[in-house]
C-alpha positions in Angstrom: 0.0 0.0 0.0 1.3 3.4 -1.0 1.4 6.0 1.8 2.0 9.8 1.7 5.1 10.9 3.7 4.1 11.2 7.3 5.6 14.7 7.5 3.4 15.8 4.7 0.4 14.2 6.4 1.1 16.0 9.7 1.7 19.3 7.8 -1.7 19.1 6.0 -3.5 18.1 9.2 -1.9 21.0 11.0 -3.1 23.5 8.3 -6.5 22.0 8.6 -6.5 22.6 12.4 -5.4 26.2 11.8 -8.0 26.9 9.1 -10.9 25.3 11.0 -9.8 26.9 14.3 -9.6 30.4 12.8 -13.1 30.3 11.5 -14.4 28.4 14.5 -12.9 31.0 16.9 -14.9 33.8 15.2 -18.1 31.7 15.5 -17.3 30.9 19.1 -16.6 34.5 19.9 -20.0 35.4 18.5 -21.6 32.7 20.7 -22.9 30.6 17.8 -24.1 27.0 18.0 -21.1 25.5 16.2 -17.9 27.0 17.5 -14.1 26.4 17.8 -13.9 22.6 18.2 -16.7 21.8 15.8 -15.1 23.7 12.9 -11.7 22.1 13.7 -13.2 18.6 13.7 -15.0 19.2 10.4 -11.9 20.5 8.7 -9.8 17.6 10.0 -12.3 15.1 8.9 -12.5 16.4 5.4 -8.7 16.6 5.2 -8.5 12.9 6.3 -11.0 11.9 3.6 -9.0 13.8 1.0 -5.7 12.1 2.1 -7.3 8.7 1.9 -8.8 9.4 -1.5 -5.4 10.7 -2.9 -3.6 7.7 -1.5 -6.1 5.2 -3.0 -5.9 6.9 -6.4 -2.1 6.8 -6.4 -2.1 3.2 -5.4 -4.5 2.3 -8.3 -2.4 4.2 -10.8 0.8 2.4 -9.6 -0.9 -1.0 -9.9 -2.2 -0.3 -13.4 1.3 0.8 -14.5 2.8 -2.4 -13.1 0.1 -4.6 -14.8 -1.8 -3.0 -17.7 -4.4 -5.8 -17.6 -5.8 -4.2 -14.4 -6.8 -1.0 -16.2 -10.2 -2.5 -17.1 -10.8 -3.7 -13.6 -9.5 -0.9 -11.3 -11.1 2.5 -11.6 -10.1 5.6 -9.7 -13.0 8.0 -9.0 -11.1 11.1 -7.7 -14.2 12.9 -6.4 -16.4 10.1 -5.0 -15.4 10.4 -1.3 -15.1 14.1 -1.5 -18.7 14.4 -2.8 -19.9 12.4 0.2 -18.2 14.9 2.5 -19.9 17.9 0.9 -23.3 16.2 0.9 -22.9 14.7 4.4 -22.0 18.0 6.1 -25.6 19.1 5.6 -26.7 17.3 8.8 -24.4 19.5 10.9 -25.4 22.7 9.1 -29.1 21.9 9.5 -28.5 21.5 13.3 -27.2 25.1 13.6 -30.2 26.7 11.8 -32.9 27.9 14.2 -36.4 29.2 13.2 -38.2 31.1 15.8 -41.2 33.5 15.5 -40.6 34.4 11.9 -36.8 34.8 12.1 -34.1 32.4 11.0 -30.7 32.2 12.7 -27.7 30.1 12.1 -27.4 30.4 8.3 -23.9 31.9 8.4 -22.7 29.2 10.8 -24.1 26.5 8.5 -22.3 28.2 5.6 -19.0 28.3 7.5 -19.3 24.6 8.4 -19.8 23.8 4.7 -16.8 26.0 3.8 -14.4 24.5 6.3 -15.3 21.1 4.9 -14.3 22.4 1.4 -11.1 23.9 2.9 -10.3 20.5 4.5 -10.6 18.7 1.2 -8.5 21.3 -0.6 -5.8 21.1 2.1 -5.9 17.3 2.1 -5.4 17.2 -1.7 -2.5 19.7 -1.4 -4.1 22.8 -2.9 -2.6 25.2 -0.4 -2.9 28.4 -2.5 -6.6 27.8 -3.1 -7.3 26.9 0.5 -5.4 29.8 2.1 -6.9 32.3 -0.4 -10.4 31.1 0.5 -9.6 31.2 4.2 -8.5 34.8 4.0 -11.5 35.8 2.0 -13.8 34.0 4.5 -12.3 35.8 7.5 -12.7 39.2 5.7 -16.3 38.4 4.9 -17.1 37.4 8.5 -15.4 40.3 10.2 -15.2 43.3 7.9 -18.2 42.9 5.7 -20.4 42.5 8.8 -20.0 46.2 9.6 -20.8 47.2 6.0 -23.9 45.0 6.0 -25.1 46.6 9.2 -24.7 50.1 7.8 -26.4 49.3 4.5 -29.3 47.1 5.5 -30.3 47.9 9.0 -32.2 51.1 9.7 -33.2 52.5 13.1 -31.1 53.7 16.0 -27.8 52.1 17.3 -27.2 51.9 21.0 -24.8 50.1 23.3 -25.9 48.3 26.5 -23.6 47.0 29.1 -25.1 44.0 31.0 -23.7 42.2 34.0 -25.1 38.8 34.8 -24.6 35.3 36.3 -25.4 31.9 34.8 -23.8 32.9 31.5 -25.3 30.4 29.0 -28.9 30.6 30.3 -28.8 34.4 30.6 -27.4 34.9 27.1 -30.0 32.6 25.7 -32.7 34.7 27.5 -31.3 37.9 26.1 -31.0 36.6 22.6 -34.6 35.3 22.6 -35.8 38.7 23.9 -33.9 40.5 21.1 -35.4 38.2 18.5 -39.0 38.8 19.7 -38.5 42.5 19.6 -36.7 42.5 16.2 -33.6 44.0 17.8 -30.5 43.3 15.7 -27.3 42.5 17.5 -24.5 44.3 15.7 -21.7 43.2 18.0 -21.0 41.5 21.4 -17.9 42.3 23.5 -17.5 40.1 26.6 -15.8 41.9 29.5 -14.8 41.1 33.0 -17.6 41.3 35.6 -17.5 43.4 38.7 -17.4 40.4 41.0 -16.6 36.7 41.4 -18.9 34.6 39.1 -20.2 37.7 37.4 -19.9 38.0 33.6 -20.2 41.1 31.5 -21.1 41.9 27.9 -21.4 45.1 25.9 -24.1 44.7 23.2 -24.1 47.0 20.2 -27.8 47.0 19.1 -29.9 48.3 16.3 -33.4 49.1 17.7 -36.6 49.5 15.7 -37.5 53.2 15.6 -40.7 52.4 17.5 -39.0 50.7 20.4 -37.9 52.7 23.5 -34.5 51.8 25.0 -35.9 52.3 28.5 -38.5 49.6 27.9 -35.8 47.2 26.7 -33.7 47.8 29.9 -36.7 47.4 32.1 -37.8 44.1 30.4 -34.3 42.7 30.7 -34.0 43.7 34.3 -36.9 41.3 35.2 -34.5 38.4 34.8 -33.0 37.5 38.2 -29.7 36.6 36.7 -29.2 40.1 35.3 -27.5 42.1 38.0 -27.0 45.4 36.2 -27.8 46.9 32.9 -26.9 50.4 31.7 -26.6 52.4 28.5 -23.1 53.1 27.3 -22.5 56.6 26.0 -19.6 57.1 23.5 -17.4 60.1 24.1 
């Protein structure tokens, strides 16, 4: 059996970890359903499939060259395993999409999962320029174009709220659900150190509908017992 040099295997797997981790970190930072570890695992898995496919194809070619009678028996389908990766990643993407009260969340995360699978395949096959160029473009789209999108497509008033709370996961879920029901668009989230032990903090940059009063938002959020303090942040 033909094997790729182990140093090349480790190199490609290392790049897959980096690529998946970079995109996954951005998703984890935004508190999305599929984060750091999930994106790394998807990218590694796709890379492994590509390595196996490349090795199998090379082995078939070598055997046919050694015995031409095998060319009618052995067939190398270069894209079969790769196609299964692309179609199979759909179950993970579907799990990140949430439909609640007329709004859909998770489409971007589903797209990044699909993309890291494609990156893993490209890396596994040795297409480094293609994979790195796509990675850079993806990071730019996720970070820089988000601000442009918010300016172009979201009307209303932008405000910042600083919230201190306990029970991080449950409280953030409560806040996200409230924002969804009020059609409040979260432009950015910056996690900060809380004022005490076990206290978490977050500064939300929000786009409020023109008909919604910020005082009502603050009052509604304060009804949650896990929210200790909430205040509007004024920019100098």
